[in-house]
N, C-alpha and C positions, 0 to 999 in steps of 0.2 A: 492144166493137164488132167485128163480123165484116166485114173489109174486102172480101172477095170472096164472093159468093153464087153457087153453082153450081146450075144448073137442069138437070133431066133432060129432054132432047128426043130422043125416039126412043132410039137407042143411043149418043148423043153427049152429053157434058157441056159446056155453054156458059156462059160468064161473062156475067151479066146486070147486075151492078152491086154496090153495097155497101149495107149497112143498119146503122143504129144500133139495136141491140137494147134498149138501156136508155132508149128514148124514153118519156117519161112518158105521152104520149097512148096509146101502144100498151100499156104496162103497166096503164093504167087502163081499158082497154076492157072490154066485157061478157064477153069470153072469159076474162079473168083475174079478173073479179069473182066468178065462179062456181067452186066447187071440184069440180063434176061433171066426169067424164072426157068427152072428146070425140074424134072421129076426125079424123086428119090424114093428109096424104100426105108421105112422106119425099122431100125434094128433093136433099139432099147430106149427106155426112158431113164433120165438121170435126175439128180436133185434140182438142177437149174436149167434143164433143157432136154433134148433128145438126141440120140445117135442115129444118123442117117448113113446110107450107103448108096453109091452109084457104081454098080459093078462090084468090084472088090475094094474100092476106095472108100474109107469111112470119113464121115464129116460130123462135127458137132454143130447143132443148130438150136436156135431158140424159137419159141412159139409166138407168133404175132398175136397182138391183142384181138384182132378181128377174127382169128381162127378159134371159134367158140367150141368146136368139137375137139375133144382131146385125142391126139394121135395115139394109136396102139401099135405094138410091134407087128410087122407084116403089112401095115398100111402103105399105100403109094400116095405120096404127098407132093405138093408143089412148093418149092422154096426159092427164094431170091436172095442173092448176096447184096447187102447194103452196108457200106462203110466197114467192110471186113468181117461182117457178121452174117451168117446164113440164117434167114428167117423163114419159118414154115407159115404159109398163108392159107393153104387150102388142102383138104384131104380129097384126093381124086377117087380112090377106091379102097375097099376093104375086102380081103379074101376070107377072113375069119368070120365067125358068127357072134363076135363080141358086140354088145349093145352100144349104140352111140351115146356118148357122155358129153353133156355141155359143160364146158370149163370156163370159169370166170375168175381171174386173179383177184379182183376186187368185188365190191357190191354189184349185184345184177338187178337192173330195173327194167321191167317189161311194161310198156304203156301203150294204150290205144285211147287217147283222150276223146276222139270224135268217132270211135268205132266200137266194135265188139271183139273181145278176145275169147276164142273158142278152143277148148282142149277136148280132143276126142280120142278115146283109146278103149281097148277091151278091158284093161285093168289099169287103175291109177293108184300109185303109192306115193305118199308124201311123208318124209321123215325130217324132223327138225327138233332141236332142243327147245325152241320157243316159237310159237305161231301166234300172229296177231292179225285179226280180220276186222277191217273197218268197212261195214256195208250199210247202206241206207235201206235197202229192201232185199230180202232173201226169199226165194221160192224154191222149195225142194220137192221134187216129185220122184218117188222111189217105191219099191215094193217092200224091202226089209232094211231096217237100220239097226245095227248092233254096235254098242259102245261099251268098252271096259274102262271105267274111270275110277280113280282113287277118290277124288273129291270133286263134286259138281256144285257150282254156285251160279245162281241166276238172279240178276238184279233187273227190275223193270217196274213199270207203273201198271201194266195190265197183262194178264196171262189168260188166254182162252184156249180150251182144249175141246175139240169136237170129234168124238170117236164113238164107235158102236159098243166097245167093251173096254173097260179099264181093269187091269189085274195088277195089284201091288202086293209084293211079298217082302217083308222086312222083319228083322228081329225086334226092333223098337221103332216107334213112330211118335213124333212130337209135333204138335201144332200150337202156335202161339198167335192168337188173334186179338187185336186191340178193340175191335168193334164187333159187328154182328156176323154170325155164321148162319147162313140159310141153306136148308136142304129140302128139295122138293122131289118126291119119288112116289111111285105107285105102291110099292111094297118095300118095307124096311125090315131087315132081319139082323139083329145083333146077337151074337152067340159068344159068351165068355166061359171058358172051361173052369176058371177059378172064382173070380168075383167081379162084380160090376158096381161102380160107385157113381152116383149123380149128386153133386153138391152145388147148391145155389142159394142165394138169399130168398128167392121165391121160385117154386116149381109148380108148373101147371100141367096136368094131364087131362086132355079133353077128347071125348069121342062122341060121335053122333049116335051110335047104337049101344055098344057094349064095352065095358072096361073089365077085364078079367085079371085077377091076381091069384096065382096058384102056387102054393109052397107048403112044406111040412109045418113050418111055423111062420106066422106073420106078426110082426111087432109094429105097432103104430103109436105114436105119441112119445 
C-alpha cells in the first residue's frame, strides 16, 4: 500500500490521498488482463517505484532494468504488465525541461573493446568521491587548465616539460636530489632579500672574463 500519492500540478507536488495498490478489483481490470504495453503518465516517484496514471486511474509500477533514463513526474512512459507487476520500459516523451538522468541500480560499465567511445558536449561535469583512471597513453589538447588541489603527488620515471615560460610562486620550496643537478641558461639571476648560503665540500667559481665581488665587507679565509 502506498499511503501518500503525490500528484503533479503545474510546478507543485500536492498530496491527493492514499491508494491500496493490491486492490483485487484493480489488479483484475482489463489493463492488467492484457500483456500489451500501454502509455501512462508519471505522477510521482516513490521509494521502490513510481506512480503512474492512465486518465484518472492511478497505478504503481516498477522501473525495468533496461530503462536507464530515470522517469520524472509529467513524463509519458510505456509500461507492460508482467506477472501482476507493471514495469516501465521506455520513456516516450517529456514535457518539462528537466535534464535526462541515467539511472543504474547496480554498477554501470560502458565498454567499446574494438571501437572508440566519444563524449561530446558544450560542458562536461564529473562528480565522484573517488576516481581511478588506468590509461596507457593520454593526449590532452586544450587552451587553459585550472586545477584546485589540496595535495598533488606524481610518481614516475621521467618528467619532461617543454614550455615557453614557467612561473612558480610558493611560500616554501624544497628539492632533494640524490645525484647531479644541471642548469643550462643564457642568463641566471638569483636575488635574495635576506641571505644566501652556498655550502659544499668544494666550490668552484669560473668565468672567462670577469669575476666581480662587491660588498661593504668581504671576509675570506
